[in-house]
N, C-alpha and C positions, 0 to 999 in steps of 0.2 A: 466239178469238184468244189467243195466249200470247207474252209477251216471252221470247225464247229466248237472246238474247246481247246484251251491252253491251260496246262497245269504246271506250276513251277514250285520246286522244293529247294529250300536252303540257299536262296540267292538274296544276299543283303537282308532286307526286312521281310522278305517273302519266305516264310518257313514252310507253309503248305497252302498255296494260293491257287484258286481255280477260277478261270474266266470263261464264261459262256459267250460264244461269239454269235450274235444275232445275224440273220441274213440281210438285215437292212441297217440297223444302227446299234452300236454298242457304246455304253456309257461307262467311263471310269470316273468315279466321284470320290473326292477326299481332300482333306487339308494338306498343307505342305508337309513334306517329310513323312508321307504315309505310303511310300513305295510305288507310286504311280509310274514314275520314270524308270524304276528298277525293272518293271515288267518289260518295257521296250529295250532296255539295255541288255537284259538276259537273252531276249529273242535275237537281237542283233549279233551278239557274240557267238551264239550257237550257229546261226545261219552263215556267218562269215568264217567259222572255224577258228575263232580267236581264243587265246588262252585266258583263263580267269586269274585274277589277282587275289591277294589276301583280303583286300578291301571288299571283295565280292562275297567273301565267306561270312555268314551271319554271326553277329556277336554272341547270340544265344548258343551257338554250337562250338565256339572257340575253346572254352574251358575243357569240354569233353575231348576235343581234338588234341589239345596239349597233353591231356592225361593219357590218352591211348598211345600217343607217340612216346611218351615217357615210359610207359609200361613195356613197349616194344624195345626201347633202348636198354631197359633194365632186364631184358630177357624174360619178362613175365607174360609176354603176349607174342604169339608167333606172327610172322609176316602175313601169313594167310588170314589169320583172325583180324589183324590190323586192317587189311584191305576190306574184309567183310563187314567190319563194325564201324568204320569211320563214316559219318554222315556225309553224303555227297550232294553236290549241286546237280539238279536234273530238271529237264523240261519235257513235257509231253505235248505233242501236237495230234489232235484227233481230226482226221479229214473224212468228210462225208462225201461219198461219190454216188449216192442213191439216185440223183437226178441225171446222172450220165447214162447215155444209151448203152445197152449191153454190148453193142458192137464197137463202141468207142475204144480207141487205144489209149489207155491210161498212162502210157509213157513212163516218165520218171517215177511215178508213184507205184508202178507195178511191183518192183522188188520189195515193197513194204506191205504188200497184200499177201499175207501168209495163211489166212484162214480159208480152207477149201469149201466152206459152207457157202453156197450160192446166195443164201438169204442175208449174208453179212455184207453190209454196204459201207463199212467204215474201216479206215486204216489208222493204226496207232504207231506213231514214230516217237521214240524216246531217245533223248540225248543226255548223256551223263558225263560229268567230269569226275573220273575215278583216279585213284592213285596209280600212276603209270611207271614210276621209278622202281627198278628192281631192288630186291632186298640188299644186295651188296652195295649198290650205288647209294641207296638211302642211308645205310649204316656209315659209309665213308663220309658222306656229307655231314652227318650229325655227331659222329663219334667224339670229336674234339670239344663239342658243346655239352656232352653228357658224361664224359670220363676225364679224370685227372689222375695221372700216374697209375693207370690201369684200374682205378676204382670208380664206381658209379658215383658221379658228383655233378648233377646238372648245374650249369652256369646260368647267369642272368642273360647271356647272349643266345641261349637256346631258342627262345621264342622269336627273337629277331631273325635268326637264321631260317627258321621255318617260314616266317612272313616274307622274307626277301626271296626265297626260293619256291614259294607256293605255286607259281605258274609253271615251274619246271617239274614239280612233283605230280601235278594232276594233268591228265590228258583227256581229250574228248573221245568218247565211244558212242556210236549210234546203233540203235536196235530197231528192228521191226518187231512189234509186239502183237500177238493175237488178241484182239479186243475182247474175245470171249473166254480167253484163258491166259492170264498174265504170265503164267509160268512158261508158256510157249513163246520163245523169242529167238531171234536170229541176229547175230552181229553183222552189220553191213560194212562193206568196204568203203573206204573214203571216197572212191570214185562214184559209187552208187549214191552216197550222201550228197556229194557236191553237185551232182546232176539234179538230184531231187531238191536241193536247197534253192535252185533257181525257180523251180515250180512253186516251192513254199514261199519264196519271196514274192512271186506273182500273187499268190493267195493272200499273203499278208498285206501287200499293197492295196488290194481290194478291201481287206478288212480295215486298214487305216483310213482309207477314203470314206468309209461308212461310219467311222468312229467319231464320237464327240468326246473330247478330252476336257473335263471340267475340273478346275481347281477351286475348292471351297476353302476360303481362308478363315471364316468364322466358325465357331462351334455350332454343332447341330442343335 
């Protein structure tokens, strides 16, 4: 098995980033503060099942996040639509097992191979940090920041409450995705994911061992 591609969305400066992983050497080149470290931070949090913080949510998405929460609290956006339209943090791992023998036991990767086509030799694992707090709990947490004497009146504290509780609002969900049909996906139990994460960690260790991490301080 070989990790062949990593795709990260909405993590710090990484709005929509894709990293092709070469079988021998992978280069990440860039000036300081261009999100090189963010790539490894996101991978580490997902593999360890850690919560994300508000600092991990990209500045570019925060205004829209605040707006959608406000619309929900003003009862102009349903909870279902709020969950559907909030930009989420996600990471895709594409694993190539084309070089594995057909008789090999793919072990922990097996639950993530959902395409029945025998010609398909890649598995796609997606981890997403989605809104996990139920509607009632979310409303209770934010009501005092958005209402005064029963009237909708957002306070200056509203954004701080959201930032302070961000890690509690969003939870990690892991999917097996059909690489030939992205709409075909299965939610995987935490047990499956934690077992697989050990295999992913092994693949990533190999990937890191072959990676040259270059920091370029001067302009190109």
